[in-house]
C-alpha positions in Angstrom: -0.9 106.2 -79.8 2.0 103.7 -80.3 4.0 103.9 -83.5 2.6 101.3 -85.9 4.9 98.6 -87.3 5.9 98.6 -91.0 3.9 95.8 -92.6 4.5 93.9 -95.8 1.5 92.1 -97.4 2.3 89.3 -99.9 -0.7 87.9 -101.7 -0.6 85.0 -104.1 -3.3 85.7 -106.7 -3.2 82.1 -107.9 -4.0 80.6 -104.5 -7.1 78.5 -104.5 -9.3 80.9 -102.5 -7.8 84.3 -103.5 -9.3 84.2 -107.0 -12.9 84.2 -105.6 -12.3 87.2 -103.3 -9.6 89.1 -105.0 -11.2 92.6 -104.9 -12.0 92.4 -101.1 -8.5 91.1 -100.4 -6.9 93.9 -102.3 -9.0 96.6 -100.7 -8.6 95.3 -97.2 -4.8 94.9 -97.6 -4.4 98.4 -98.9 -6.3 99.8 -95.9 -3.6 98.6 -93.5 -1.6 101.7 -92.2 2.2 101.4 -92.9 1.4 98.6 -95.2 3.1 97.7 -98.5 0.8 95.4 -100.6 2.4 93.2 -103.3 1.3 90.2 -105.3 3.6 87.2 -106.2 2.9 83.7 -107.5 6.3 82.2 -108.5 9.8 82.0 -107.2 11.1 85.0 -109.1 8.2 87.2 -107.9 8.6 86.0 -104.3 12.3 86.9 -104.4 11.6 90.4 -105.7 8.8 91.1 -103.2 10.7 89.8 -100.2 13.8 91.7 -101.0 11.7 94.9 -101.4 10.2 94.2 -97.9 13.7 93.7 -96.5 14.9 96.9 -98.0 11.9 98.7 -96.3 12.7 97.0 -93.0 9.2 95.6 -92.5 8.5 94.2 -89.0 5.4 92.1 -89.9 5.0 89.9 -93.0 1.5 89.0 -94.0 1.2 85.9 -96.2 -2.1 85.5 -98.1 -2.0 82.1 -99.6 -1.9 78.4 -98.8 0.7 75.9 -97.6 2.7 76.0 -100.8 3.0 79.8 -100.6 4.1 79.7 -97.0 6.6 77.0 -97.9 8.1 79.2 -100.7 8.3 82.2 -98.5 9.9 80.4 -95.6 12.4 78.7 -97.9 13.6 82.1 -99.3 13.6 83.8 -95.9 15.7 81.2 -94.1 18.0 80.1 -97.0 18.9 83.7 -98.0 18.6 85.4 -94.5 17.7 88.7 -96.1 16.4 90.0 -92.7 18.7 90.8 -89.8 15.8 90.0 -87.6 13.0 87.7 -88.9 9.7 89.7 -89.1 6.7 88.4 -87.2 4.4 86.5 -89.6 0.6 86.8 -90.1 -1.2 84.1 -92.1 -4.4 84.5 -94.1 -5.4 81.0 -95.2 -6.3 81.3 -98.9 -4.9 78.3 -100.6 -6.1 74.9 -101.8 -4.8 73.5 -98.5 -4.2 75.5 -95.4 -2.8 72.9 -92.9 -0.2 75.3 -91.5 -2.8 78.1 -90.9 -5.1 75.7 -89.1 -2.3 74.6 -86.7 -1.9 78.3 -85.8 -5.7 78.3 -85.0 -6.5 80.5 -88.1 -9.5 79.5 -90.2 -12.3 81.2 -92.2 -12.7 82.8 -95.5 -9.7 85.0 -96.5 -11.7 88.3 -96.4 -13.1 87.5 -92.9 -9.6 86.6 -91.6 -8.1 89.7 -93.2 -10.7 92.0 -91.6 -9.8 90.6 -88.2 -6.1 91.0 -88.9 -6.5 94.6 -90.0 -8.2 95.3 -86.7 -5.4 93.6 -84.8 -2.7 95.5 -86.7 -4.3 98.9 -86.4 -5.2 98.7 -82.7 -1.7 98.0 -81.3 2.0 97.6 -82.2 2.4 94.4 -80.2 0.5 91.2 -80.9 -0.1 87.8 -79.2 1.6 85.1 -81.1 2.2 81.4 -81.5 5.6 79.9 -82.2 6.6 76.7 -84.0 9.9 75.2 -85.1 10.5 75.2 -88.9 12.1 72.2 -90.6 15.1 72.6 -92.9 15.1 69.9 -95.6 18.4 69.4 -97.4 18.1 67.2 -100.5 21.6 66.2 -101.3 23.5 69.3 -102.6 20.4 71.3 -103.5 19.5 74.5 -101.9 17.8 73.8 -98.6 14.0 74.0 -98.4 12.1 75.0 -95.3 8.6 74.0 -94.3 6.3 72.5 -91.7 5.5 69.0 -93.2 7.5 66.4 -95.0 6.1 63.1 -96.4 7.1 60.3 -98.7 5.6 56.9 -99.7 1.8 56.9 -100.2 1.7 60.5 -98.9 3.6 61.7 -102.0 1.4 59.4 -104.1 -1.7 61.0 -102.6 -0.5 64.5 -103.4 0.2 63.5 -107.0 -3.2 62.0 -107.2 -4.8 65.2 -105.9 -2.9 67.3 -108.4 -3.9 65.1 -111.3 -7.5 64.1 -110.4 -9.0 66.4 -107.8 -7.7 69.9 -108.1 -9.4 70.5 -111.4 -12.8 70.2 -109.8 -12.3 73.4 -107.8 -12.3 71.8 -104.4 -10.2 73.6 -101.8 -9.3 73.3 -98.2 -9.4 70.3 -95.9 -12.4 68.9 -97.7 -10.4 68.2 -100.8 -7.4 66.9 -98.9 -9.8 64.7 -96.9 -11.0 63.1 -100.1 -7.4 62.2 -101.0 -6.9 60.8 -97.5 -10.1 58.8 -97.7 -9.2 57.4 -101.1 -5.8 56.2 -99.9 -7.2 54.7 -96.7 -9.8 52.8 -98.7 -7.1 51.6 -101.1 -5.0 50.4 -98.2 -7.8 48.7 -96.3 -9.1 46.9 -99.4 -5.7 45.6 -100.3 -5.6 47.4 -103.6 -2.2 49.1 -102.9 0.0 46.6 -104.7 3.6 45.6 -104.1 4.6 47.6 -107.2 3.7 50.8 -105.4 5.5 50.2 -102.1 8.3 52.5 -101.0 11.6 50.6 -101.0 15.2 50.9 -100.0 15.0 53.7 -97.5 17.9 53.9 -95.1 16.8 55.9 -92.0 19.1 57.6 -89.5 17.5 59.1 -86.4 19.3 61.7 -84.3 22.6 60.9 -85.9 22.5 57.3 -84.7 23.6 54.4 -86.9 21.4 53.9 -90.0 19.0 51.1 -90.6 17.2 49.8 -93.7 13.4 50.0 -93.8 10.7 49.1 -96.3 8.1 51.7 -95.6 4.5 52.4 -96.7 5.0 55.9 -95.5 7.3 58.2 -93.6 6.4 61.7 -92.5 7.9 64.4 -90.3 6.2 67.6 -89.1 6.7 70.4 -86.6 3.0 71.1 -86.5 0.8 70.0 -83.7 -2.1 68.9 -85.9 -2.5 67.9 -89.5 -5.4 67.5 -91.9 -8.9 67.3 -90.4 -7.4 67.7 -86.9 -5.5 64.5 -87.1 -2.4 64.0 -84.9 -0.7 60.8 -86.2 2.3 60.8 -83.9 2.8 59.7 -80.3 6.5 60.1 -79.5 7.3 61.2 -75.9 10.7 62.7 -76.5 11.1 66.5 -76.0 12.3 67.2 -79.5 10.9 69.5 -82.3 10.3 67.1 -85.1 7.4 64.6 -85.0 8.2 61.6 -87.1 6.0 58.6 -87.9 6.8 55.5 -89.9 4.5 52.8 -91.1 6.2 49.7 -92.5 5.0 48.0 -95.6 2.1 45.6 -94.9 1.6 46.6 -91.3 -0.4 44.2 -89.1 -3.9 44.9 -87.7 -4.3 47.8 -90.0 -8.1 48.0 -89.7 -7.9 48.3 -86.0 -4.9 50.7 -86.1 -6.3 53.4 -88.4 -8.2 55.4 -85.7 -5.4 55.4 -83.0 -2.8 56.1 -85.7 -4.6 59.2 -86.9 -5.8 60.7 -83.7 -2.9 60.6 -81.3 -3.6 57.2 -79.7 -0.7 55.5 -81.3 1.0 54.6 -78.1 -1.0 51.4 -78.1 0.5 50.5 -81.5 3.7 48.5 -81.6 6.8 48.6 -83.7 6.5 44.8 -84.1 3.3 45.4 -86.0 4.8 48.1 -88.2 4.1 51.4 -86.5 6.8 53.6 -85.2 6.7 57.2 -83.9 9.4 59.4 -82.3 10.2 63.0 -81.7 13.6 63.8 -83.1 16.2 66.6 -83.6 17.3 65.2 -87.0 16.2 62.7 -89.5 18.2 61.4 -92.5 16.8 59.4 -95.3 18.7 57.8 -98.1 16.1 57.1 -100.7 15.0 57.2 -104.3 11.6 58.6 -105.2 9.3 61.6 -104.6 8.6 63.4 -101.4 6.6 66.4 -100.5 7.1 69.5 -98.5 3.9 71.3 -97.6 2.2 69.9 -100.7 5.0 70.6 -103.2 6.6 67.6 -104.9 10.4 67.0 -105.0 12.5 64.0 -106.0 15.3 62.3 -104.1 18.1 60.3 -105.6 20.5 58.3 -103.4 23.3 59.0 -105.9 23.0 62.8 -105.1 23.0 62.4 -101.4 20.6 61.9 -98.5 17.6 63.9 -97.5 18.5 65.5 -94.2 15.8 67.1 -92.0 16.5 69.3 -89.0 14.7 72.1 -87.0 16.9 74.8 -85.4 14.8 77.8 -86.5 11.4 79.0 -85.4 8.6 81.3 -86.6 6.2 83.4 -84.6 2.7 83.9 -86.1 0.1 86.4 -84.9 -2.6 84.6 -82.9 -5.9 85.4 -84.6 -7.9 82.8 -82.6 -8.7 85.2 -79.8 -12.1 86.9 -79.9 -12.0 90.6 -80.8 
């Protein structure tokens, strides 16, 4: 039998779907041979656990949590570079939102996914995997953050609305996020999204080209192939790692554009009507206001420098979509 890899299991006990299955998750995690099981729910705890895993030279890092947990882990791994060779990742979707896991074809209740993962990890020392670029987001002089999705404008407003109005009802997963999306689509289509809420004064620089001023309803960038509810709201043809879509304030023909915008048919939309999508190597935004990275809210200030997005690193995640 091949020598098994050293495995670190990090579970966030505050993730939306961990709390309902905590005993099963703990028991299954502790059954993994060569596994070190730890729990962490804030930046200090993530740091402690990941440094312990580094000292133990783990080869596989299992993340049990949602998009926010994955974002926190990636940010520490890439900004601190505590591993000489980045471990392969395994994701157990257990958060309020699990967009990243879904793009890696991983879905299901945490205990069910974890049982499948335990089987994969114990049967072999090599695993099928899926790779994706990871975005590095530098906000002025602050420590770089790493993640799979960036958004500003009404996207940031939607996340704030979710955190204030929806999360308390105990809804998790894409269903809850879909409610937020639907709410903002209705707001847009009924004209209730007033001028006082528009995103203003963004200077955008693509691929280090000269900057231009834009008045945008939303801007987002992602290295994922699909987003919430299977949407694919980008249509750039360039062979570059970052999918970027911009919708200008008061776009034309919005009713007729929603479906192609969301589901990868945006090539029929025009920049003249307010819809732009490109695949880029870098994106630079000079802006004031909030933005999100994988559901976590941050604030940009032009006086502190631009928000610079690039993607030169990659992650490999164990493919659990194959039938076992």
